[in-house]
C-alpha positions in Angstrom: 7.5 -20.5 18.3 11.1 -19.2 18.5 13.8 -20.0 16.0 17.4 -19.0 16.2 19.2 -19.3 12.9 22.8 -18.7 11.7 23.1 -16.3 8.9 24.2 -17.8 5.6 28.0 -17.9 5.5 29.6 -15.2 3.4 26.6 -13.0 3.0 27.1 -9.5 4.2 25.0 -7.6 6.8 23.2 -4.3 5.9 24.9 -1.1 6.8 23.6 0.3 10.1 26.0 3.3 10.5 24.9 5.1 7.4 26.4 8.3 6.1 24.6 11.5 5.0 22.2 11.0 2.1 24.0 11.7 -1.2 20.8 13.0 -2.8 17.9 14.8 -1.2 14.7 13.0 -2.0 11.7 15.1 -3.1 8.8 15.4 -0.7 6.5 12.4 -0.9 9.2 10.0 -2.2 8.3 6.3 -2.3 10.7 3.4 -1.8 8.9 0.9 -4.0 10.9 -2.1 -3.1 12.2 -3.1 0.3 11.8 -6.1 2.7 11.5 -7.0 6.3 13.3 -10.0 7.8 12.1 -11.2 11.1 13.1 -10.4 13.8 13.5 -14.2 13.7 12.6 -14.6 17.4 9.2 -13.2 16.6 8.7 -14.1 13.0 10.6 -17.3 12.1 12.0 -17.9 8.7 10.6 -20.6 6.4 12.0 -24.1 7.1 12.3 -24.6 3.3 14.3 -21.3 2.7 17.4 -21.3 0.6 19.2 -18.6 2.6 19.1 -17.1 6.1 19.6 -13.4 6.4 20.2 -11.3 9.5 17.3 -9.6 11.2 16.0 -6.5 9.6 12.6 -5.8 11.1 10.0 -3.0 10.9 11.8 -0.8 13.5 15.0 -0.9 11.4 12.9 -0.1 8.3 11.4 2.9 10.0 14.9 4.2 10.9 15.9 3.8 7.3 12.9 5.8 6.1 13.6 8.6 8.5 17.3 8.7 7.6 16.8 8.8 3.9 13.7 11.0 3.9 11.3 8.4 2.4 7.6 9.2 2.9 6.1 5.9 1.9 7.4 2.4 1.1 6.3 -0.8 -0.6 7.3 -3.9 1.4 7.9 -7.0 -0.7 7.7 -10.5 0.7 11.1 -12.2 0.6 11.7 -15.8 -0.1 13.3 -16.5 3.3 9.8 -16.1 4.8 8.2 -18.3 2.2 4.4 -17.8 2.0 4.1 -16.8 5.7 3.4 -13.1 5.3 3.0 -12.5 9.0 6.1 -10.2 9.4 5.1 -8.2 6.3 1.5 -7.7 7.4 2.7 -6.8 10.9 4.9 -4.1 9.4 2.0 -2.8 7.3 -0.1 -2.5 10.4 2.6 -0.4 12.0 3.1 1.9 9.1 -0.6 2.3 8.3 -1.5 4.1 5.0 2.2 5.1 4.4 3.0 1.5 3.3 1.8 -1.0 0.9 2.6 -4.7 0.6 3.4 -7.4 -2.0 2.8 -10.9 -0.6 3.6 -14.4 -1.6 0.5 -16.7 -1.9 -0.5 -19.8 -3.7 -3.5 -20.9 -5.6 -5.2 -22.1 -2.4 -5.5 -18.5 -1.1 -9.1 -17.6 -0.4 -11.0 -14.5 -1.3 -11.6 -13.9 2.4 -7.9 -14.0 3.0 -7.2 -11.6 0.1 -9.9 -9.3 1.4 -8.2 -9.1 4.8 -4.8 -8.5 3.3 -6.2 -5.8 1.0 -7.6 -4.0 4.1 -4.2 -4.2 5.7 -2.5 -2.6 2.6 -1.5 -5.4 0.3 -1.7 -4.6 -3.4 0.2 -7.3 -5.2 1.5 -10.9 -5.3 5.1 -11.7 -6.0 6.3 -14.7 -8.0 9.9 -15.6 -8.0 11.4 -17.6 -10.9 15.1 -17.4 -9.9 16.0 -21.0 -9.4 18.7 -20.4 -6.9 16.3 -18.7 -4.5 13.1 -20.9 -4.7 12.4 -24.6 -4.5 10.1 -24.8 -7.5 8.9 -22.7 -10.4 5.3 -21.5 -9.8 4.0 -21.7 -13.4 0.8 -23.6 -12.7 -0.3 -21.1 -10.0 0.1 -17.9 -12.0 -3.2 -17.9 -13.8 -5.1 -19.2 -10.8 -3.8 -16.4 -8.6 -4.3 -13.8 -11.3 -7.9 -14.7 -11.5 -8.4 -14.3 -7.8 -6.6 -10.9 -7.5 -8.1 -9.3 -10.6 -11.2 -7.9 -8.9 -9.0 -6.4 -6.1 -7.1 -4.3 -8.7 -3.8 -6.0 -7.6 -0.8 -6.7 -9.8 1.8 -9.4 -10.1 5.4 -8.7 -9.2 7.8 -10.9 -11.2 11.4 -11.7 -10.4 13.2 -13.5 -13.2 16.5 -13.5 -15.1 17.0 -13.0 -18.9 17.1 -16.7 -19.7 13.7 -17.2 -18.0 11.8 -14.7 -20.1 11.4 -16.7 -23.4 9.6 -19.5 -21.6 7.4 -17.1 -19.6 6.5 -14.3 -22.1 3.4 -15.7 -23.6 2.0 -16.9 -20.3 2.6 -13.6 -18.6 1.1 -11.6 -21.5 -2.2 -13.4 -21.2 -2.8 -13.1 -17.5 -5.0 -10.0 -17.6 -3.6 -8.2 -14.6 -0.9 -5.5 -14.3 2.7 -6.8 -14.2 5.6 -5.2 -12.3 9.1 -6.5 -13.1 11.8 -6.5 -10.4 15.3 -5.0 -11.1 14.9 -4.5 -14.9 14.7 -8.3 -15.4 18.3 -8.6 -14.1 20.1 -7.8 -17.3 23.6 -8.9 -18.0 25.4 -5.5 -17.9 28.4 -7.0 -19.8 26.2 -7.2 -22.9 25.3 -3.5 -22.9 22.0 -1.6 -22.7 21.6 -1.8 -26.5 22.0 -5.6 -26.6 19.3 -7.7 -28.3 18.7 -9.4 -25.0 17.7 -6.2 -23.2 15.9 -4.9 -26.3 13.8 -8.1 -26.2 13.0 -7.5 -22.6 11.8 -4.0 -23.4 9.6 -5.3 -26.2 8.0 -7.5 -23.6 7.5 -4.6 -21.3 5.8 -2.6 -24.1 3.7 -5.6 -25.2 2.3 -6.1 -21.7 2.4 -2.4 -20.5 4.4 -3.7 -17.6 6.0 -1.5 -14.9 9.7 -1.8 -14.3 11.8 -1.3 -11.2 15.1 0.4 -12.1 16.5 -0.9 -8.8 19.3 -3.0 -7.5 22.4 -1.7 -9.3 24.4 -3.3 -6.5 23.2 -6.7 -7.7 23.7 -6.1 -11.4 27.1 -4.3 -11.5 30.3 -5.8 -12.8 32.4 -2.7 -12.2 31.5 -2.4 -8.5 30.0 0.6 -6.7 32.6 3.1 -7.9 34.3 2.9 -11.3 37.0 5.2 -10.0 37.9 5.3 -6.3 36.4 8.3 -4.6 34.2 9.6 -7.4 30.6 10.5 -6.6 29.0 8.5 -9.4 27.9 5.0 -8.4 27.3 1.9 -10.5 28.0 3.6 -13.7 27.8 0.3 -15.7 24.2 -0.1 -14.7 23.1 3.5 -15.4 22.6 3.1 -19.2 20.0 0.3 -18.6 18.0 2.4 -16.2 18.2 5.4 -18.5 16.9 3.4 -21.4 14.0 2.1 -19.4 13.1 5.6 -18.3 13.3 6.9 -21.9 11.0 4.1 -23.2 8.5 3.8 -20.4 8.8 7.0 -18.3 5.4 6.7 -16.8 5.9 3.1 -15.6 9.3 3.2 -13.9 9.7 2.7 -10.2 12.7 2.9 -7.8 13.4 1.1 -4.5 16.3 0.6 -2.1 16.0 -3.2 -2.0 16.9 -2.8 1.7 18.3 -4.8 3.5 20.0 -6.1 0.3 20.0 -9.9 0.9 22.4 -12.4 -0.6 25.2 -9.9 -1.3 28.8 -11.2 -1.0 31.0 -8.7 -2.9 30.0 -5.5 -1.2 27.2 -4.0 0.8 26.0 -0.5 -0.2 25.4 2.3 2.3 21.8 3.2 1.5 22.5 6.9 2.0 25.3 6.8 -0.6 23.2 4.6 -2.9 20.8 7.5 -3.3 23.6 9.0 -5.6 22.3 6.5 -8.2 19.1 8.5 -8.6 20.3 11.7 -10.2 22.4 9.6 -12.6 19.4 7.8 -14.0 16.9 10.7 -13.5 18.9 13.9 -14.1 16.0 16.3 -14.2 13.6 17.4 -11.4 10.7 16.3 -13.6 12.2 12.8 -14.1 13.0 12.5 -10.4 9.5 13.4 -9.4 8.0 10.9 -11.8 10.2 8.1 -10.7 10.0 8.7 -7.0 6.5 10.2 -6.4 4.1 10.3 -9.3 4.6 6.8 -10.7 4.5 4.8 -7.5 1.6 6.9 -6.1 -0.4 6.1 -9.2 0.2 2.4 -8.8 -0.1 2.0 -5.0 -2.1 5.0 -3.8 -4.2 5.9 -6.9 -6.8 7.6 -4.7 -4.2 9.9 -3.1 -2.6 10.5 -6.5 -5.9 11.6 -7.9 -6.5 14.0 -5.1 -3.0 15.5 -5.6 -3.6 16.0 -9.3 -7.0 17.7 -8.5 -5.3 20.0 -6.1 -2.6 20.9 -8.6 -5.2 21.6 -11.2 -7.2 23.9 -8.9 -4.0 25.7 -7.9 -3.2 26.4 -11.6 -6.6 27.6 -12.4 
């Protein structure tokens, strides 16, 4: 089946002619949130999608990894592909053990299907509650899917906005599987990192021992990529939120590029320059290693993380 689709009007394409990386990633760095789109001629988009992006396939993702110095990545199913995870699984097959996947499935998924996906590198299921991106809210399926993935050691990845959390909090807290929250729960940066709204979010994080991605400053910013033209610091109005997350849950923070940055209209970040965000939110080498290596390895490659810790202990003995 071949589908040719026009990209959603007004939405920007990802940057292909990237600059030099603004920050050298440490060895073993993990991009814990990225996507693959198509190519649509091979992997058609969902007929019920609410947006149509441009192609951004596994070969493009490999180029990004090599350019930025990323060692491993976590590919997250995007809503434009609906619950057809074929493109994601194909990318996992290509990257092998250097990639993990987060799929979109419903309550009808079988244990046999989950087993096959686990063998191919899937470790989580994503639920999206952002109304402008999905047709319906998947409240009824949360517990049913959680019950099925629990024995696999998988987690739920959640995408919601601040106004969604009060209606979700008690349900999410009782699911009995690890939770990973996309993009800091999409805070309203105009309210400030010390706002009651963001404090309430962090109380939920603490209550559930959730992991938090301090990603997507390009989606959250009100000031734009540069507060002052030409300065090196990027997305300075988002930095205080990420710094607060890292201060309160340093062992459960994750970072990702969100490549290829779907649905952006105001500006499209150069991923190489976007790396300049990292030393702003993680100023020390220890914080950078935790954010980029130790934390994502412990969640997505726990066996490898354990071996690395054993080797360090032996070396120190």
